[in-house]
Every structure is written in structure tokens, then in C-alpha cells.
PyMOL commands that place a pseudoatom at each C-alpha (Angstrom):
pseudoatom trace, name=CA, resn=UNK, resi=1, chain=A, elem=C, hetatm=0, pos=[109.824, 134.741, 102.021]
pseudoatom trace, name=CA, resn=UNK, resi=2, chain=A, elem=C, hetatm=0, pos=[112.223, 132.570, 103.955]
pseudoatom trace, name=CA, resn=UNK, resi=3, chain=A, elem=C, hetatm=0, pos=[110.410, 130.267, 106.377]
pseudoatom trace, name=CA, resn=UNK, resi=4, chain=A, elem=C, hetatm=0, pos=[112.382, 128.195, 108.877]
pseudoatom trace, name=CA, resn=UNK, resi=5, chain=A, elem=C, hetatm=0, pos=[115.453, 128.756, 106.685]
pseudoatom trace, name=CA, resn=UNK, resi=6, chain=A, elem=C, hetatm=0, pos=[119.173, 128.946, 107.351]
pseudoatom trace, name=CA, resn=UNK, resi=7, chain=A, elem=C, hetatm=0, pos=[120.694, 130.893, 104.463]
pseudoatom trace, name=CA, resn=UNK, resi=8, chain=A, elem=C, hetatm=0, pos=[124.316, 131.943, 103.954]
pseudoatom trace, name=CA, resn=UNK, resi=9, chain=A, elem=C, hetatm=0, pos=[125.586, 134.134, 101.138]
pseudoatom trace, name=CA, resn=UNK, resi=10, chain=A, elem=C, hetatm=0, pos=[124.899, 137.274, 99.155]
pseudoatom trace, name=CA, resn=UNK, resi=11, chain=A, elem=C, hetatm=0, pos=[121.323, 138.157, 98.179]
pseudoatom trace, name=CA, resn=UNK, resi=12, chain=A, elem=C, hetatm=0, pos=[121.485, 141.247, 96.039]
pseudoatom trace, name=CA, resn=UNK, resi=13, chain=A, elem=C, hetatm=0, pos=[120.573, 143.280, 93.026]
pseudoatom trace, name=CA, resn=UNK, resi=14, chain=A, elem=C, hetatm=0, pos=[123.482, 143.276, 90.628]
pseudoatom trace, name=CA, resn=UNK, resi=15, chain=A, elem=C, hetatm=0, pos=[125.139, 144.670, 87.556]
pseudoatom trace, name=CA, resn=UNK, resi=16, chain=A, elem=C, hetatm=0, pos=[125.764, 142.121, 84.828]
pseudoatom trace, name=CA, resn=UNK, resi=17, chain=A, elem=C, hetatm=0, pos=[128.362, 142.229, 82.101]
pseudoatom trace, name=CA, resn=UNK, resi=18, chain=A, elem=C, hetatm=0, pos=[129.609, 139.833, 79.452]
pseudoatom trace, name=CA, resn=UNK, resi=19, chain=A, elem=C, hetatm=0, pos=[133.051, 138.510, 80.316]
pseudoatom trace, name=CA, resn=UNK, resi=20, chain=A, elem=C, hetatm=0, pos=[134.368, 137.789, 76.821]
pseudoatom trace, name=CA, resn=UNK, resi=21, chain=A, elem=C, hetatm=0, pos=[132.288, 140.138, 74.637]
pseudoatom trace, name=CA, resn=UNK, resi=22, chain=A, elem=C, hetatm=0, pos=[133.576, 143.671, 74.264]
pseudoatom trace, name=CA, resn=UNK, resi=23, chain=A, elem=C, hetatm=0, pos=[131.153, 146.628, 74.031]
pseudoatom trace, name=CA, resn=UNK, resi=24, chain=A, elem=C, hetatm=0, pos=[130.128, 147.110, 70.404]
pseudoatom trace, name=CA, resn=UNK, resi=25, chain=A, elem=C, hetatm=0, pos=[131.357, 143.673, 69.324]
pseudoatom trace, name=CA, resn=UNK, resi=26, chain=A, elem=C, hetatm=0, pos=[129.144, 141.988, 66.728]
pseudoatom trace, name=CA, resn=UNK, resi=27, chain=A, elem=C, hetatm=0, pos=[127.766, 138.611, 67.791]
pseudoatom trace, name=CA, resn=UNK, resi=28, chain=A, elem=C, hetatm=0, pos=[128.337, 135.981, 65.109]
pseudoatom trace, name=CA, resn=UNK, resi=29, chain=A, elem=C, hetatm=0, pos=[127.805, 132.255, 64.771]
pseudoatom trace, name=CA, resn=UNK, resi=30, chain=A, elem=C, hetatm=0, pos=[131.433, 131.756, 65.795]
pseudoatom trace, name=CA, resn=UNK, resi=31, chain=A, elem=C, hetatm=0, pos=[131.286, 133.743, 69.048]
pseudoatom trace, name=CA, resn=UNK, resi=32, chain=A, elem=C, hetatm=0, pos=[127.595, 133.442, 70.020]
pseudoatom trace, name=CA, resn=UNK, resi=33, chain=A, elem=C, hetatm=0, pos=[128.297, 131.121, 72.961]
pseudoatom trace, name=CA, resn=UNK, resi=34, chain=A, elem=C, hetatm=0, pos=[130.419, 133.838, 74.575]
pseudoatom trace, name=CA, resn=UNK, resi=35, chain=A, elem=C, hetatm=0, pos=[127.296, 135.855, 75.460]
pseudoatom trace, name=CA, resn=UNK, resi=36, chain=A, elem=C, hetatm=0, pos=[126.369, 133.235, 78.063]
pseudoatom trace, name=CA, resn=UNK, resi=37, chain=A, elem=C, hetatm=0, pos=[129.554, 133.916, 80.063]
pseudoatom trace, name=CA, resn=UNK, resi=38, chain=A, elem=C, hetatm=0, pos=[128.338, 136.633, 82.443]
pseudoatom trace, name=CA, resn=UNK, resi=39, chain=A, elem=C, hetatm=0, pos=[129.834, 138.262, 85.523]
pseudoatom trace, name=CA, resn=UNK, resi=40, chain=A, elem=C, hetatm=0, pos=[127.444, 139.639, 88.157]
pseudoatom trace, name=CA, resn=UNK, resi=41, chain=A, elem=C, hetatm=0, pos=[128.623, 142.231, 90.675]
pseudoatom trace, name=CA, resn=UNK, resi=42, chain=A, elem=C, hetatm=0, pos=[126.355, 143.165, 93.618]
pseudoatom trace, name=CA, resn=UNK, resi=43, chain=A, elem=C, hetatm=0, pos=[125.116, 146.748, 93.207]
pseudoatom trace, name=CA, resn=UNK, resi=44, chain=A, elem=C, hetatm=0, pos=[122.165, 148.989, 93.990]
pseudoatom trace, name=CA, resn=UNK, resi=45, chain=A, elem=C, hetatm=0, pos=[118.877, 148.086, 92.319]
pseudoatom trace, name=CA, resn=UNK, resi=46, chain=A, elem=C, hetatm=0, pos=[118.164, 150.135, 89.207]
pseudoatom trace, name=CA, resn=UNK, resi=47, chain=A, elem=C, hetatm=0, pos=[114.780, 148.999, 87.910]
pseudoatom trace, name=CA, resn=UNK, resi=48, chain=A, elem=C, hetatm=0, pos=[113.940, 145.688, 89.580]
pseudoatom trace, name=CA, resn=UNK, resi=49, chain=A, elem=C, hetatm=0, pos=[113.778, 145.424, 93.337]
pseudoatom trace, name=CA, resn=UNK, resi=50, chain=A, elem=C, hetatm=0, pos=[115.095, 142.694, 95.582]
pseudoatom trace, name=CA, resn=UNK, resi=51, chain=A, elem=C, hetatm=0, pos=[112.716, 141.805, 98.405]
pseudoatom trace, name=CA, resn=UNK, resi=52, chain=A, elem=C, hetatm=0, pos=[113.781, 139.636, 101.353]
pseudoatom trace, name=CA, resn=UNK, resi=53, chain=A, elem=C, hetatm=0, pos=[111.526, 138.546, 104.196]
pseudoatom trace, name=CA, resn=UNK, resi=54, chain=A, elem=C, hetatm=0, pos=[112.659, 136.376, 107.110]
pseudoatom trace, name=CA, resn=UNK, resi=55, chain=A, elem=C, hetatm=0, pos=[110.192, 134.669, 109.431]
pseudoatom trace, name=CA, resn=UNK, resi=56, chain=A, elem=C, hetatm=0, pos=[110.858, 134.194, 113.146]
pseudoatom trace, name=CA, resn=UNK, resi=57, chain=A, elem=C, hetatm=0, pos=[112.655, 130.875, 112.581]
pseudoatom trace, name=CA, resn=UNK, resi=58, chain=A, elem=C, hetatm=0, pos=[115.030, 132.065, 109.849]
pseudoatom trace, name=CA, resn=UNK, resi=59, chain=A, elem=C, hetatm=0, pos=[118.686, 133.103, 109.852]
pseudoatom trace, name=CA, resn=UNK, resi=60, chain=A, elem=C, hetatm=0, pos=[120.626, 134.842, 107.082]
pseudoatom trace, name=CA, resn=UNK, resi=61, chain=A, elem=C, hetatm=0, pos=[124.417, 134.886, 107.388]
pseudoatom trace, name=CA, resn=UNK, resi=62, chain=A, elem=C, hetatm=0, pos=[125.533, 137.658, 105.042]
pseudoatom trace, name=CA, resn=UNK, resi=63, chain=A, elem=C, hetatm=0, pos=[128.909, 136.793, 103.492]
pseudoatom trace, name=CA, resn=UNK, resi=64, chain=A, elem=C, hetatm=0, pos=[129.320, 139.813, 101.201]
pseudoatom trace, name=CA, resn=UNK, resi=65, chain=A, elem=C, hetatm=0, pos=[127.793, 143.218, 100.604]
pseudoatom trace, name=CA, resn=UNK, resi=66, chain=A, elem=C, hetatm=0, pos=[124.143, 142.873, 99.548]
pseudoatom trace, name=CA, resn=UNK, resi=67, chain=A, elem=C, hetatm=0, pos=[121.754, 145.446, 98.067]
pseudoatom trace, name=CA, resn=UNK, resi=68, chain=A, elem=C, hetatm=0, pos=[117.979, 145.173, 98.603]
pseudoatom trace, name=CA, resn=UNK, resi=69, chain=A, elem=C, hetatm=0, pos=[114.903, 147.341, 98.126]
pseudoatom trace, name=CA, resn=UNK, resi=70, chain=A, elem=C, hetatm=0, pos=[112.802, 145.776, 100.896]
pseudoatom trace, name=CA, resn=UNK, resi=71, chain=A, elem=C, hetatm=0, pos=[113.760, 143.807, 103.991]
pseudoatom trace, name=CA, resn=UNK, resi=72, chain=A, elem=C, hetatm=0, pos=[111.351, 142.391, 106.558]
pseudoatom trace, name=CA, resn=UNK, resi=73, chain=A, elem=C, hetatm=0, pos=[112.832, 140.900, 109.715]
pseudoatom trace, name=CA, resn=UNK, resi=74, chain=A, elem=C, hetatm=0, pos=[110.348, 139.093, 111.959]
pseudoatom trace, name=CA, resn=UNK, resi=75, chain=A, elem=C, hetatm=0, pos=[110.793, 139.064, 115.729]
pseudoatom trace, name=CA, resn=UNK, resi=76, chain=A, elem=C, hetatm=0, pos=[113.175, 136.144, 116.391]
pseudoatom trace, name=CA, resn=UNK, resi=77, chain=A, elem=C, hetatm=0, pos=[114.781, 136.180, 112.931]
pseudoatom trace, name=CA, resn=UNK, resi=78, chain=A, elem=C, hetatm=0, pos=[118.542, 136.657, 112.784]
pseudoatom trace, name=CA, resn=UNK, resi=79, chain=A, elem=C, hetatm=0, pos=[120.794, 138.452, 110.301]
pseudoatom trace, name=CA, resn=UNK, resi=80, chain=A, elem=C, hetatm=0, pos=[124.481, 137.993, 111.014]
pseudoatom trace, name=CA, resn=UNK, resi=81, chain=A, elem=C, hetatm=0, pos=[127.819, 138.537, 109.308]
pseudoatom trace, name=CA, resn=UNK, resi=82, chain=A, elem=C, hetatm=0, pos=[131.385, 139.560, 110.039]
pseudoatom trace, name=CA, resn=UNK, resi=83, chain=A, elem=C, hetatm=0, pos=[131.348, 143.259, 110.999]
pseudoatom trace, name=CA, resn=UNK, resi=84, chain=A, elem=C, hetatm=0, pos=[127.883, 143.555, 109.420]
pseudoatom trace, name=CA, resn=UNK, resi=85, chain=A, elem=C, hetatm=0, pos=[126.280, 146.994, 109.109]
pseudoatom trace, name=CA, resn=UNK, resi=86, chain=A, elem=C, hetatm=0, pos=[122.983, 148.016, 107.523]
pseudoatom trace, name=CA, resn=UNK, resi=87, chain=A, elem=C, hetatm=0, pos=[122.360, 151.282, 105.705]
pseudoatom trace, name=CA, resn=UNK, resi=88, chain=A, elem=C, hetatm=0, pos=[118.878, 152.414, 104.662]
pseudoatom trace, name=CA, resn=UNK, resi=89, chain=A, elem=C, hetatm=0, pos=[118.907, 155.256, 102.140]
pseudoatom trace, name=CA, resn=UNK, resi=90, chain=A, elem=C, hetatm=0, pos=[122.515, 155.948, 103.146]
pseudoatom trace, name=CA, resn=UNK, resi=91, chain=A, elem=C, hetatm=0, pos=[121.870, 156.131, 106.900]
pseudoatom trace, name=CA, resn=UNK, resi=92, chain=A, elem=C, hetatm=0, pos=[123.397, 153.494, 109.180]
pseudoatom trace, name=CA, resn=UNK, resi=93, chain=A, elem=C, hetatm=0, pos=[120.469, 151.660, 110.768]
pseudoatom trace, name=CA, resn=UNK, resi=94, chain=A, elem=C, hetatm=0, pos=[120.345, 149.073, 113.552]
pseudoatom trace, name=CA, resn=UNK, resi=95, chain=A, elem=C, hetatm=0, pos=[119.502, 145.572, 112.350]
pseudoatom trace, name=CA, resn=UNK, resi=96, chain=A, elem=C, hetatm=0, pos=[116.298, 144.959, 114.292]
pseudoatom trace, name=CA, resn=UNK, resi=97, chain=A, elem=C, hetatm=0, pos=[112.867, 143.422, 113.665]
pseudoatom trace, name=CA, resn=UNK, resi=98, chain=A, elem=C, hetatm=0, pos=[110.753, 145.492, 111.292]
pseudoatom trace, name=CA, resn=UNK, resi=99, chain=A, elem=C, hetatm=0, pos=[110.245, 146.333, 107.638]
pseudoatom trace, name=CA, resn=UNK, resi=100, chain=A, elem=C, hetatm=0, pos=[112.719, 148.524, 105.786]
pseudoatom trace, name=CA, resn=UNK, resi=101, chain=A, elem=C, hetatm=0, pos=[112.270, 149.898, 102.272]
pseudoatom trace, name=CA, resn=UNK, resi=102, chain=A, elem=C, hetatm=0, pos=[114.321, 152.004, 99.917]
pseudoatom trace, name=CA, resn=UNK, resi=103, chain=A, elem=C, hetatm=0, pos=[117.990, 151.645, 99.097]
pseudoatom trace, name=CA, resn=UNK, resi=104, chain=A, elem=C, hetatm=0, pos=[119.181, 149.022, 101.606]
pseudoatom trace, name=CA, resn=UNK, resi=105, chain=A, elem=C, hetatm=0, pos=[122.818, 148.001, 101.858]
pseudoatom trace, name=CA, resn=UNK, resi=106, chain=A, elem=C, hetatm=0, pos=[124.013, 145.218, 104.136]
pseudoatom trace, name=CA, resn=UNK, resi=107, chain=A, elem=C, hetatm=0, pos=[127.772, 145.722, 104.262]
pseudoatom trace, name=CA, resn=UNK, resi=108, chain=A, elem=C, hetatm=0, pos=[130.337, 143.241, 105.492]
pseudoatom trace, name=CA, resn=UNK, resi=109, chain=A, elem=C, hetatm=0, pos=[133.070, 145.650, 106.611]
for i in range(1, 109): cmd.bond("trace and resi %d" % i, "trace and resi %d" % (i + 1))
show_as sticks, trace
zoom trace
């Protein structure tokens, strides 16, 4: 839960992939450090949810598309972003105080 917070950025579930390790490549002593080089791309949650809660004194400036499974916006909290739209289970939804669950996408369009 964000309390009296001013946050800017992407908060999201994501898909991770190794940058320098090809699928099926055998990890050896020589290339073992390559597995720590990971790229994360925001995407819908698959098995672990992302829960965000903003109290009345918090602001989240969304800078890129973010995927959540639960979002609670207290009265007075602010979520902003350039051309920001929210979709809940694929349906465009007004960003307003309340609790939203399911497949939530905050899109900077």
C-alpha cells in the first residue's frame, strides 16, 4: 500500500527472458553469468498478481503501460499519465475511487 507517496513509473506484472542465453542453450561455467542478464517486458499477470493500493494522499504518475490484478484508489488519490486509459477485463473503465480486480491495464496511449 502506498501511503502519502508520490510514485512515477511502471508498476506491472511482466514477462522475463534472458538477453544473452538462447532457448535450449546449456549453461556452463563459462557462460553462467549470462543468466543474470534479464529483460522484463510489462505483460498481463499469469500466475502471480500485482496489487496496488493508493491512500488518499498518494499520487501515481503512470509512465508506461502497466498490468495489475487489483487496484484500490482511495478518495483523494490521483492516478495520472499522458493520455492514460484504464481497462478492466478488457472494458475501458473510468479511473475513479474504488477497488478494481481482474485483468487491469493502465495504458499510456
